[in-house]
C-alpha positions in Angstrom: -1.0 8.8 -16.3 -2.4 7.4 -13.1 -5.2 9.3 -11.5 -4.9 9.9 -7.7 -8.3 8.9 -6.4 -7.4 8.5 -2.7 -10.5 10.4 -1.6 -12.9 8.2 -3.7 -11.3 5.0 -2.5 -11.4 6.1 1.2 -15.0 7.2 1.0 -16.0 4.1 -1.0 -14.9 1.8 1.9 -17.4 3.4 4.2 -20.2 4.1 1.8 -20.3 0.6 0.3 -21.1 -0.9 3.7 -23.9 1.6 4.2 -25.3 1.0 0.7 -25.2 -2.8 1.2 -26.9 -2.5 4.6 -29.7 -0.3 3.0 -30.1 -2.9 0.2 -30.5 -5.7 2.6 -33.0 -3.7 4.6 -35.0 -2.8 1.5 -35.0 -6.5 0.5 -36.4 -7.6 3.9 -38.8 -4.7 4.3 -40.5 -5.5 1.0 -43.1 -7.7 2.6 -44.6 -5.0 4.8 -43.4 -1.7 3.2 -42.2 -0.5 -0.2 -39.2 -2.4 -1.3 -38.4 -6.0 -2.1 -36.2 -8.0 -4.4 -36.1 -5.5 -7.3 -35.3 -2.3 -5.4 -33.0 -4.2 -3.0 -31.2 -5.7 -5.9 -30.8 -2.3 -7.6 -29.3 -0.9 -4.4 -27.0 -3.8 -3.9 -25.9 -3.5 -7.6 -25.2 0.2 -7.1 -22.7 -0.7 -4.3 -20.9 -3.2 -6.6 -20.8 -0.6 -9.4 -19.3 1.9 -7.0 -16.6 -0.6 -6.2 -15.9 -0.9 -9.9 -15.6 2.9 -10.2 -13.3 3.3 -7.3 -11.0 0.3 -8.0 -10.0 -1.5 -11.1 -11.8 -4.6 -12.3 -9.0 -7.0 -11.3 -9.0 -5.7 -7.7 -12.8 -6.1 -7.3 -12.7 -9.6 -8.9 -10.1 -10.7 -6.3 -12.5 -9.7 -3.5 -15.7 -10.9 -5.3 -14.8 -13.7 -7.6 -18.4 -14.0 -9.0 -19.5 -14.5 -12.6 -22.5 -12.2 -12.5 -24.1 -13.9 -15.5 -24.2 -17.1 -13.3 -25.6 -15.0 -10.4 -28.4 -13.8 -12.7 -29.1 -17.3 -13.9 -29.3 -18.5 -10.3 -31.7 -15.8 -9.5 -34.0 -16.7 -12.4 -33.8 -20.4 -11.3 -34.8 -19.5 -7.8 -37.7 -17.2 -8.9 -39.1 -19.7 -11.4 -38.5 -22.6 -9.0 -40.7 -21.1 -6.3 -43.3 -20.2 -8.9 -43.4 -23.7 -10.5 -43.1 -25.4 -7.1 -46.7 -24.5 -6.3 -47.8 -26.7 -9.2 -46.3 -29.8 -7.5 -48.5 -29.3 -4.5 -51.7 -28.9 -6.5 -52.3 -25.2 -5.5 -52.7 -22.2 -7.8 -49.6 -20.8 -9.6 -47.4 -18.6 -7.4 -49.2 -19.5 -4.2 -47.1 -18.8 -1.2 -46.7 -20.7 2.0 -45.9 -19.3 5.4 -44.4 -21.2 8.3 -43.1 -20.3 11.8 -39.8 -21.9 12.6 -38.0 -21.9 16.0 -34.5 -20.5 15.3 -32.0 -21.1 18.2 -30.8 -17.5 18.8 -33.7 -15.5 17.5 -36.6 -17.6 18.7 -39.8 -18.1 16.7 -39.5 -16.5 13.2 -41.8 -16.6 10.2 -40.5 -17.8 6.9 -42.3 -17.5 3.5 -41.7 -18.8 0.0 -42.1 -15.2 -1.1 -38.7 -14.5 0.5 -37.1 -17.1 -1.8 -38.9 -15.6 -4.8 -37.7 -12.1 -3.9 -34.1 -13.4 -3.4 -34.3 -14.8 -6.9 -35.5 -11.4 -8.2 -32.7 -9.6 -6.3 -30.0 -12.0 -7.6 -31.3 -11.6 -11.1 -31.3 -7.8 -10.9 -27.8 -7.7 -9.4 -26.4 -10.1 -12.0 -28.0 -8.3 -15.0 -27.1 -4.7 -13.8 -23.4 -5.6 -13.1 -23.1 -7.6 -16.3 -24.5 -4.6 -18.3 -22.1 -2.2 -16.6 -19.1 -4.5 -17.2 -20.1 -5.0 -20.8 -20.4 -1.2 -21.4 -17.0 -0.6 -19.7 -15.1 -3.1 -21.9 -12.5 -1.7 -24.3 -12.9 -2.8 -27.9 
């Protein structure tokens, strides 16, 4: 028997965009306010899990053809790469650098290695959470 979930699917289309926007905001607000890679990653993962709840796994995989185990591995690689990168420049472990760059449209913007580290944390959290949810949902 097929369940009619038109309301869930219709609301999901709008809500997922809002959740993803909130997740990106929390990710970037983490340097100056509560948030960062971990909480941003959890919010982003919750949007993906909502898609899995509203649609079937095959439909979501057509739109997002990611292996979330590889996403988690990439996140760990980014986070540890920025941590170990400080050792190559003879500075203390996990030392950050901050540089202002002139971006064509936005003008002068500040970039930090902490952003790369936080991106690694966010990718790790998204990959692990979605992998756990998919593992729990498998039929055996």
